[in-house]
TILUMZA-178723 format. One record per residue: residue in three letters; x, y, z of N, C-alpha, C, O, CB in turn. Coordinates in steps of 0.001 Angstrom, whole numbers, plus 500000, padded with zeros to 6 digits. Last residue first. Glycine has a CB too. Layout:
# residues N
AlaXYZXYZXYZXYZXYZ
...
//
This chain:
# residues 295
Gly486470475329512376485445474418512889484293474288511952483345473556512238484950474874514220
Ala488614476744511731487371477504511875486239476630512412485197477126512841486967478114510532
Leu490532474803511409490638475704512548489341476471512804489014476803513944491775476678512328
Ala489623473549509033489779472781510278489796473697511496489150473404512503491067471949510237
Ile489694475635507171488435474949507427488493474199508766487532474213509535488113473972506274
Val492472476201507271491476477226507618490154476582507997489556476931509015491268478203506448
Glu493535473831506299493840474247507671492838475292508144492407475264509297495276474802507766
Gln492696473851503677492169472810504569492410473172506041491597472859506911492822471445504244
Leu494252475979502844492797476073502753492136475034503662491140475317504328492333475882501293
Pro496884475108503110496403476198503970494883476342503962494292476775504951497029477502503538
Glu496775472768501174497075472677502605496557473845503452495851473606504432498544472573502784
Ile496517473274498448495311472957499221495551473068500725494639473422501473494824471553498881
Met499094473602497556498181474738497449496928474531498302496350475490498812497790474963495989
Gln500071471037497944500644472155498700499703473350498709499535474021499727501998472561498112
Lys498584469701496066498391469358497468498949470450498368498382470756499417499052468016497788
Tyr499657470787493755498285471142494125497957470757495559497140471414496204497304470475493184
Tyr502277469627493826502080471074493806500675471437494300500526472297495167502307471625492383
Asn501797466860493770502502467470494903502258468974494983502058469526496065503999467196494800
Glu500466466447491248499795466202492525500469466921493687499786467531494510499750464719492807
His501088466560488621501222467804489390500618467675490793500302468676491437500550468959488640
Gln500490464110487567501911464483487584502159465765488391503288466035488799502423464667486150
Pro497732463937487452498414463367488621499898463737488703500494463686489779498279461864488600
Tyr495425465590486342496861465756486091497662465240487288498211466033488053497203467250485810
Glu492943464737487239493169464883485800494649464972485440495077464500484386492454466112485292
Gln493210464714489969492745463493489303493066463540487806493411462529487194491222463304489519
Ile493942467374490366494904466314490711494527465009490018495395464281489537494964466104492244
Ile491587468637489685492759468835488824493796467750489082494447467263488157493379470230489057
Glu490024467872491849489643467410490503490818467548489540491029466690488682488425468209489974
Gln491311469261493853491262467797493921490898467199492565491408466145492185490250467342494987
Tyr490799471901493090492173471401493098492200469864493096493021469253492412492931471947494327
Ser488012471926493502488556472170492167489980471644492052490340471020491054488520473664491839
Lys487860471579496259487287470570495377487843470696493965488113469691493307485766470685495355
Ile489024473993497041489644472725497426489160471609496495489952470801496010489320472382498910
Leu487110475756496041488468475786495496489216474493495835489954473964495004489241477008496041
Lys484926475156497632484833474971496181486221474919495556486471474128494646484006476102495543
Lys485892475925500128485569474514499890485473474206498394485883473137497943484249474147500584
Ile486086478668499731487293477888500004487041476411499709487880475736499113487746478075501472
Thr483425479372499427484367479640498338485623478803498498486163478289497519484729481129498290
Ser482395478894501899481984477990500821482895478159499617483119477209498866480518478245500421
Phe483058480904503621484021479813503483483620478792502422484414477917502077484190479117504806
Thr481432482962504277481955482954502906482903481779502636483477481674501552482679484259502627
Glu480870482747506940479786482438506003480285482344504557479639481722503714478692483499506104
Lys483039483755508280482949482306508127481895481903507100482006480854506466482636481662509463
Glu484646486584506886483494486015507570483363484518507256483552484085506119482210486764507167
Val488071487328507297487005486868506405485881486228507213486133485427508114487557485867505365
Gly490288488017508902489533489042508210488337488621507388487648489474506830490411489732507362
Leu491541485903510253491405487197510912490396488120510243489726488907510911492733487873510960
Leu491491483750508485490920483580509823490674484922510513489714485065511270491843482720510681
Ile492808484859506248491415484420506149490774484309507521489632484731507705491329483078505425
Cys495403485445507281494566486472506673493094486084506673492235486881507050495024486745505258
Glu496385482938508167496214484053509098495228485084508545494331485539509255497569484718509387
Val496445481480505718495679481002506878495364482165507816494214482356508213496461479896507636
Val498189483061504185496835482781503712495949482373504880494829482865505015496848481677502633
Met500547482923505636499850484213505525498414484026505069497520484747505512500586485138504554
Lys501233480289505207500927480715506577500165482036506566499259482250507372502220480852507407
Lys501755480422502452500660479583502944500257479983504362499069480013504682501064478102502910
Val504054482010502407502822482498501781501622481725502312500580482318502593502902482375500241
Leu505887480289503558505550481536504236504229482097503706503399482594504468506679482568504058
Glu505948478326501587505547477965502944505153479208503747504198479175504521506683477212503654
Leu506986479622499390505575479249499365505076478874500751503903479081501062505350478093498402
Pro509738479890499909508852481064500047507370480708500079506579481403500717509100482027498909
Lys512075478232500962510708477790500666509725478952500846508973478990501820510308476598501578
Lys514417479636501372514469478436500535513068477977500112512896477404499036515184477305501283
Thr514200483249501069514110481992501810514110480808500844513837480962499653512841481969502692
Arg514057485463499493515399484953499753515383483650500571516424483018500749516216486011500482
Leu511393486133499379511989485507498199513397484967498450513876484112497705512029486498497067
Ile510980487350501900510279486115501539510988485392500413511171484176500473508838486413501137
Ser512615489624501750512801488652502838512163487313502492512740486259502760512207489192504150
Lys511580491000499553512951490497499496513181489424500557513860488429500300513953491647499679
Val508996491597500598509161490825499359510551490203499295510687489013499013508923491720498125
Glu509595493161502851508878491891502999509082491007501785509314489806501919507386492137503219
His510889495382501655511590494558502644510924493190502776511610492169502810511625495267504013
Arg508827496383500059510076495937499429510849495009500369511392493989499945510953497153499037
Leu506963497109502038506646496084501038507913495506500426508053494290500293505752496667499938
Glu508327499153503339507977497941504082507666496794503127508053495651503369506776498201505006
Ala508428500986501233509672500486501833509420499189502591510201498242502496510281501541502778
Ser505719501500500697506547500867499666507853500310500227508339499281499758506853501864498563
Asp503769500527503634504224501479502633505207500783501689505495499599501865504882502720503305
Pro501052498240504370502474498619504382502802499658503327502197499678502255503344497395504170
Val498106498896506151498662498641504823500122499087504812500410500215505210497842499382503713
Asp497420497341509224497874498541508535498480498164507189499271497226507098498896499313509395
Arg494826494799508943496084495333509467496442496604508709495843496911507678497229494283509354
Lys492671493312508092492434494561508830493681495031509578493606495578510678491282494376509818
Ala492997491288506385493210490946507801493035492161508709493219492075509923494609490353507999
Leu492704492642503992491650491721504406491762491358505888490754491147506562491698490457503557
Tyr495146494132503998493841494800503942492726493895504465491904494319505277493528495236502506
Ala497139492186503991497073493164505083495692493804505145495138493994506228498155494249504907
Ala496511490886501563496512490138502821496387491087504015495621490824504942497796489292502945
Gln496898492901499670495554492364499881495462491615501205494446491699501896495163491439498728
Leu499693493255499984498765494362500195497356493849500488496703494301501429498747495283498970
Leu500668490723499304500907491247500656499974492411500975499513492542502109502367491694500804
Phe499887490584496591499393489607497559499521490145498985498588490032499780500158488278497420
Glu501431492607495481499975492729495454499337491793496476498369492156497144499435492428494047
Arg503971491490495905503623492789496495502105492952496565501565493382497585504249493945495676
Leu503782489174494331503923489049495787503574490368496482502944490357497540505361488618496155
Thr503722490230491770502574489457492258502596489355493776501556489441494428502566488052491636
Lys506286491376491748505108492231491569503856491525492091503029492135492768504929492609490076
Asp507932489141492007507955490166493056506745491090492970506231491539493994509239490987492964
Val507610487678489669506970487184490893506939488250491989506022488264492810507699485942491401
Gly508568488010487083507772489081487692507094488690488984506098489305489367506741489541486734
Lys509813485592486434510629486782486649509863487897487356510443488647488141511157487288485326
Phe508887482574488032508538483632487092509286484912487441509382485277488612507020483880487091
Glu509228479986489022510289480981489178510126482108488157511085482535487512511675480320489027
Gly507091478311489083507765478456487801508906479438487820509505479715486781506796478868486773
Ala506331478620491739506696477280491245507485477375489954508434476620489742505441476421491027
Leu505707481350491805506787480829492644507276479469492144508477479199492126506319480715494098
Asp503562481444489992504764482249489739505950481728490545507070481669490037504505483728490079
Asn501693479764491238502220479428489914503525480160489628504472479582489095501193479762488837
Gly501226481260493582501741479889493668502356479444492352503417478820492339500626478924494069
Leu500141483574492480501431483650493156502058482262493285503267482102493118501272484294494542
Glu497711482555491536498667483156490602500070483199491206501058482899490535498217484575490213
Gln496545481757493970496822480771492923497870481292491945498796480573491570495533480410492171
Tyr496342484280495200497135483223495837497506482148494817498643481677494795496358482596497019
Leu494507485497493530495875486016493560496826485006494191497977484886493773495929487343494328
Ser492295483985494220492756483986492829494195484472492749495003483929491995491848484869491954
Leu492049484721496872492398483331496553492869483192495110493742482376494812491199482410496799
Phe491372487454496513492564487076497267493003485653496928494190485403496720492303487201498770
Thr488973487388495139490130488026494493491429487608495187492459487429494536489983489571494516
Asp487409485986497087487611485454495733488845486053495072489668485330494512486381485722494867
Leu487413487709499261488041486396499402488319485784498028489349485138497831487146485455500237
Thr488072490952497742487253489959498432488047488674498618489197488566498191485950489681497651
Ile488043494122496815488991493132497325488202492172498205487727492541499279490177493810498124
Lys487503496597494670486847495378495138487893494335495517488542493744494654485894494819494057
Glu488268499861495789488642498720494946488039497445495525488064497241496739490193498591494833
Thr487992501832497509486734501289496987486998500136496018486068499520495497485922502395496286
Val489570503289500150489706502201499181488327501681498789487587501157499623490573501054499759
Ile490184506534500478489150505570500849489152504489499773488782504741498626487722506254500990
Thr492747508610501555492360507573500605491284506669501201491452506113502287493583506741500189
Asp492751512061502006492597510757502652492075509738501648491076509979500971491645510855503868
Arg494732513677499416493582513567500312493550512193500960494237511271500518492271513829499553
Ile497764515186499011497049513927498848495941513840499886496193513919501089498011512721498969
Arg498643518102497261498307517510498542497467516262498299496555516279497472497556518524499447
Arg500996517713494608499685518099495110499467517458496476500034516412496793498563517685494116
Asn503361516660493910503177518082493586501773518567493940501401519695493615503446518324492099
Ser505120514558496216503922514839495430503826516337495127504161517174495965502656514357496177
Leu507025511788497112507036513229496887505872513509495949505662512771494987508423513738496287
Cys506287509165499548506423509731498205506652511229498256506495511861499301505188509425497372
Leu504695507102501274506120507352501134506371507867499719506636507086498805506957506062501429
Met501980506856501244502613506962502552504089507305502466504683507747503450502442505680503306
Gln501040506405498699500939507762499239501662507947500561501931509079500963499503508127499415
Leu501264503618498234502188504552497581502209505913498279503274506511498436501804504732496110
Ser499056502529499620500423502233500037501402503275499505502266503757500238500831500838499563
Ser496938503611498238496919503703499693498311503440500263498705504044501260495901502709500284
Phe497469502744495693497729504146496007497735504377497514498457505242498009496684505045495342
Phe496746500005495987498081500381495526498411501818495937499491502086496463498186500226493998
Leu494079500123496550494972499672497605496414500060497268497199500398498153494849498145497805
Ser492430503048495172492994501698495108493888501397496306494382502302496979493784501521493819
His491466505518494655490651504673495534491171503226495579490452502307495969489187504688495065
Tyr493168506670492853493048507304494163492267506440495153492397506618496364492378508658494023
Val492828505398490440493899504905491312493775505486492715494228504865493676495273505249490721
Glu491086506644488816490513505660489739491552505156490739491204504561491759489928504480488958
Glu492570508123487043492130508773488264491478507825489266491334508169490439491178509861487927
Asp495330506051485889494079506778485692493561507245487059494057506814488099493016505883484963
Leu498814506546485491497737505998486301496454506768486002496478507992485874498086506064487816
Tyr501899505779484028500639506513483902499547505797484693499380504584484574500227506655482411
Asn505174506042484930504001505189485108502744506051485014502546506952485829504056504433486475
Ile508342506169483751507114506955483816505925506005483842505697505256482892507011507941482614
His511349505870485106510272504996484642508969505753484847508538505958485982510265503608485406
Phe514521507258484351513172507439484886512183506460484257512178506249483045512702508874484655
Lys516921507192483129516842506505484429515446506598485053515214506082486146517872507094485394
Gly515456507498480040516735507371480724516588506580482002516176505420481971517321508738481023
Leu512399506971480293513136508159479867514459508161480619514574508747481695512319509484480134
Lys510058504582479385511334504826480039511963506065479431512050506197478210512277503603479908
Leu506494504321480026507665504517479167508898504778480004508807505146481175507436505675478190
Asp503208502828479835504360503318480586505538503491479630505576502884478560504725502344481750
Asp500514503926477769501529502934478096502659503586478879503024504735478631502072502266476820
Lys497504505406479113498700505443478279499665504355478713499649503912479861499377506824478350
Asp494312506579479356495119505384479554496295505411478587496099505437477372494272504099479358
Tyr493557509775480713493688508889479562494647507740479850495669507921480510494163509671478347
Lys493682511341482875492354510860482502492445509791481427491521508997481250491482512017482020
Ser496458510585485085495896511152483854494503510584483599494181509484484049496821510865482648
Val499178510957487131497752510640487135497096511372485962497164512597485854497083511041488502
Val502272509538487004501493510644486457500027510222486405499673509258485727502010511056485039
Phe505157508786488801503761508437488557502997509678488114503060510727488755503115507820489823
Val508347507521488474507553508744488391506130508335488020505922507621487039508155509762487341
Asp510990505878489893509581505752489526508875507098489607508814507726490664508880504736490430
Ile514103505330488670513338506270489483511899506254489001511617506576487846513937507709489410
Asp515808502137488938515372503326488228514565504208489176514371503867490342514538502950486978
Asn517131500518490869517303500291489430516925501510488601517639501876487667516473499104488988
Tyr519130501113493826517856501170493098518133501013491605519223501329491130517098502515493384
Asp520559501135497043520577500607495678519187500694495060518189500380495709521079499149495663
Lys519734502418499355521055502724498803521130502299497350521694503009496517522160502034499615
Ser516360503619499491517327502519499440518663502964498839518701503788497925516754501355498628
Tyr514550505749499352514938505228500670516022504157500657516555503818501713513746504676501340
Leu513974506677496780513848507599497912514457507076499211514838507863500077512404507910498141
Phe514200504504495061515110505645494891515114506531496136516155507076496502514710506474493656
Ser512056502796495510513309502558496233514318503690496094515208503820496934513932501285495752
Gly509076504931495362509909503772495076511245503787495799511525504680496599510145503679493614
Ser508081508048493765508077507089494865509043505961494519509743506023493509506635506535495135
Ile506717511066492861507917510231492776507914509328493999507762509793495129509241511101492700
Leu503897512274491007504515511801492246505801511057491916505950510493490832503543510886493042
Val501618514657489765502845513889489538503452513522490890503515514349491800503868514699488668
His498736515587488275499256515176489573500436514245489324500276513173488742498149514478490444
Lys498959518183485817498783516778486190499317516559487601500226517253488056499501515839485179
Asn499590520655484778498247520460485349497933519006485682496765518639485815497209520980484390
Lys502069519351482607501363520488483177499952520122483626499229519388482952501305521616482172
Phe504546517671482579503158517203482608502304518274483293501875518099484433503036515818483354
Lys506780519356482755506575518532481560505117518075481452504531518091480370507513517308481586
Arg506562520442485274506523521349484118506232520574482838505532521060481950507858522117483981
Ser506809518124486715505576518903486878505434519908485737504324520193485288505565519635488245
Phe509364517350486102508259516588485507506915517291485694505988517075484914508198515189486118
Arg510804519321487579510994519167486129509814518458485485509311518895484450512282518395485837
Gln509966518843490167509730520157489569509809520066488049508998520650487330510751521190490099
Leu510988516287490483509540516484490484509161517840489892508152517962489198508990516362491905
Tyr513739516746490483513147515929489415511646516194489311511096516310488215513408514425489670
Lys513922518229492846514307518852491572513700518088490395513213518688489437515848518904491437
Met513097516286494670512335517528494546512646518229493227511750518758492570512637518462495725
Gly515123514380494417513767514059494000512909515297493815512083515352492903513126513145495001
Arg517304515653495600517325515363494161515913515129493640515546515611492568518208514134493867
Asp516321515760498249516742516976497557516751516780496044516269517631495297518126517406498037
Val515889513036498767514775513983498854515117515238498057514297515724497278514461514342500337
Arg518430512006498581517458511610497559516249512548497571515657512824496528517005510150497782
Asp519685513035500826520189513435499504519202513104498399519126513815497396521521512756499218
Lys518190511746502899518156513199502725518598513619501326517957514467500704519042513870503766
Arg516141509003502365517520509465502410517518510959502069516920511379501078518435508646501419
Met513164508456504355513870508775503119515319509189503381515667509658504465513140509885502374
Lys511643508175506566512190506939506001513054507195504760513609506259504185511057505987505647
Asn510719510689507171511588510040508159512201508741507640513176508252508209510806509758509427
Glu508891511346505170510274511840505058511224511128506009512406510974505701510318513334505329
Gly506242510725504477507136509670504963508597510065504934509461509220504699506948508429504152
Tyr505815512988501944505085512035502783506043510909503182506591510221502320503823511463502032
Ile506017516286501045506792515093501372505981514221502320505523514676503368508164515471502002
Leu505177518366498304504859517829499620505585516510499817505745515722498885503337517645499789
Ile505737521251496585506166519867496730505911519422498165506383520046499116507669519701496353
Gly502861523214495605504266523039495907504598521572496016503815520728495580504636523763497188
Glu499833523890497397500563523698496156502039523619496527502411523932497657500278524857495119
Glu498037525070499292497982523665498888498594523494497501497948523017496568496525523149498902
Gln500127527227501270499131527017500228499145525546499840500146524857500035499401527928498991
Tyr500763528796504414500973527712503460499827527664502455498694528025502772501103526361504190
Gly500418530628506445500782531132505123501053530059504101501531530366503009501969531991505231
Met499464529949508841500923529937508725501377530400507346502574530550507100501465528539509007
Leu496777529914508337497300530951509228498816531079509118499378532162509278496909530650510671
Ala496709527582506779496339528861506175496884530023507008497392531000506458494805528973506038
Tyr497360525643508656498285525897507548498003527236506886498924527945506480498194524778506513
Ile495029525826510226496341526114510815497348526458509725498094527430509839496843524913511644
Ala493087524988508408493024526350508945494368526770509541494796527914509388491919526454510011
Lys493901522364508043493888523260506894493867524716507358494539525570506781492675522965505990
Met493444521360510580494807521423510086494907522381508901495883523121508774495295520028509688
Lys490641521528510657491433522298511622492877522456511137493466523530511257491410521614513007
Arg490025519739508619489627521145508503490423522031509457490826523140509106488127521298508779
Ser490995517343509660491570517880508427491241519358508265492083520139507823491063517097507216
Ile489286517026511924490730517227512086491347517853510840492136518791510946491422515895512398
Thr486569516851510735486986517765511799488489518051511802488902519205511692486586517198513133
Arg486212515225508464485211516240508788485721517271509790485349518442509711483969515580509333
Ser488320513405508408488106514299507276487220515484507650487452516608507206487488513536506116
Phe487921512126510861489193512786510575489019513814509462489504514941509556490267511752510185
Glu485374511062510512485598512059511561486885512837511298486935514052511487485658511385512944
Asn485902509248508445484944510331508237485152511447509260485112512629508918483508509798508320
Lys487685507560509747488111508297508554487189509480508292487643510575507960488141507371507328
Glu486011506523511710487164507333512115487687508157510952488087509307511128488279506444512668
Ser484239505076510125483722506195510925484854507110511380484686508328511433482947505672512147
Pro486013503140508980485285504105508139484765505309508914484836506437508427484128503419507460
Ser488999503044511079487708502518510651487020503550509763487399504722509784486816502157511874
Leu492362502969510280491247503798510711489955503184510193489840502847509014491408505262510214
Tyr495435501521511164494128501335510526493091502265511148492955502343512369493667499866510648
Lys498252503787511145497459502697511706496078502660511060495619503646510484497332502849513234
His500204505649510466499614504810509420498878503592509980498877502518509379500694504351508464
Thr500978507492512247501693506213512323501098505178511366501429503994511431501662505673513759
Leu499219509531511704500645509780511484501468508497511518502527508418510896501170510749512526
Lys496785508386512516496995508760511115498478508914510809498943508471509759496252510062510788
Lys497166508121515258496956506930514434497245507222512972497865506419512274495526506412514591
Glu497320510856515962498463509963516194498355508713515320499339508292514712498547509566517687
Leu494732511622515316495851512246514619497109511396514776497875511238513826496094513673515150
Leu493310510125517175493126509858515746494274510440514933494734509824513972491790510435515258
Gln494168511400519506494498509987519300494343509596517835495145508826517307493611509095520179
Phe492990513899519117494454513802519186494905512364518939495899512130518251494969514294520560
Gln490313513205519301490837513712518037492358513626517993492941513317516954490388515155517819
His490214512464522031489906511488520983490469511925519638491040511111518911488394511283520873
Glu490767514902523284491663513762523492491462512722522397492432512159521890491426513129524879
Thr490244517561520885489822516738522012490816515596522162491620515349521262488366516197521814
Phe492327520360520023491792519023519736491263518394521020491772518661522108492878518116519095
Leu492715522892521226492481522768519787491843521436519410490934521386518582493782522934519039
Thr492564522563524058492401523873523427492014523765521954491106524453521488493680524674523560
Pro492936520407525750491758520381524855491550521685524076490484521895523497490509520087525666
Val495613519937523561494430519284524142494133519909525497495027519940526342494646517741524284
Leu497819521522522961496824521254521923495516520689522467494446520929521909497394520300520915
Asp499567521698525012499147522959524402497996522764523418497288523713523081500324523612523695
Ala500045519046525559499408519862526605498910521196526052497943521760526565500392520113527755
Lys501456518195523236500087517756523490499366518643524507498190518956524324500092516322523977
Lys503998518602522444503128519771522485501679519424522825500788520266522714503176520486521160
Glu505089516091522352505669517052523294504744518260523488504712518862524561507053517519522800
Lys503660514982520253503445514479521609503963515461522662503356515638523718504127513121521780
Leu504768516448518125503333516541518415503041516093519840502273516737520555502524515693517418
Tyr507364515540518144507103516946518460505636517150518844505311517914519753507471517846517262
Gln506910512909517327507526513166518622507253514601519078506951514845520246509039512906518555
Leu505806513286514740505023512664515805505589512971517188504835513260518117504963511163515598
Asn505686515961512679506630515150513418505925514606514653505494515373515514507897515967513803
Leu503355515840510009503771516365511294504773515416511923504707514204511717502564516578512220
Asn503162516722506565503330515692507581503764516366508875504477517369508835504366514612507132
Phe503278518742504817502043518673505573502096517533506584501173517383507385500851518499504634
Gln505668520802503716505531519492504353504291519505505220504247520193506240506789519132505192
Leu506971522295500776505990522281501847505911520889502435506071519900501719504612522739501342
Lys509154524233499023509020522940499686508028523069500832508229523865501750510395522429500201
Arg507987526206496276508415526085497653508236524681498195507263524007497859507665527053498505
Met509298527072493210508283526260493891508784525896495279509874525344495433507948524976493075
//
């Protein structure tokens, strides 16, 4: 199985711009290609244009070069450790044979960090199965809906894959309600020093970036942010600032009634459970700040 790389080297692309524009790409198309390679936010119309024109041109180029849409593809190689890429490719070949005709990916800290606990292998399947451990490998089963999730949007930026990954269009329902619910869950996990708080925090950071219309972080960036936040003395204070920023940047003011309802709910809980007053007042603070700043 041949190593294929559909990622382009951005620096090389810029050096060859004079040969590509306007012969192959328009100036606008070239800018979209740059945005895609640097994982910057693409609007729905830009995504459609990329899929409709640029992707087709790239597919034709690969066809002329003799590439096929099969083999091992590397996404985000510039952030990976060379020795891990080589090992990961061998592992992926092995699991591709084990899970025949399935989309298999390897991602996680194994690819880019000196220290890692296990090797994450993701298998996309029609059937819902429990995850399992095979020695140093953690097998994660994902159903096909994952292709439209925020999780996969992040995972695909830094991984080894036995199939070409199409442009991800997130259809997962992510709203102010889901974000505030996750904020409450994260607040509880941080207060109770819950062992799985890092997983909740990763999901929170993904939703915050998405709602604020920022670039979704890849797995390496997520890991760095999670570790940086959790090593501080007051991680909840950082989370609260993110809540304010995210809502003000990405949420329509007309939906702020949800925030007011949540504030009222917290105030009622304080009346019922005065022993937890300090905690709930902390949770209310960023919500009240949003209302005040939004006028």
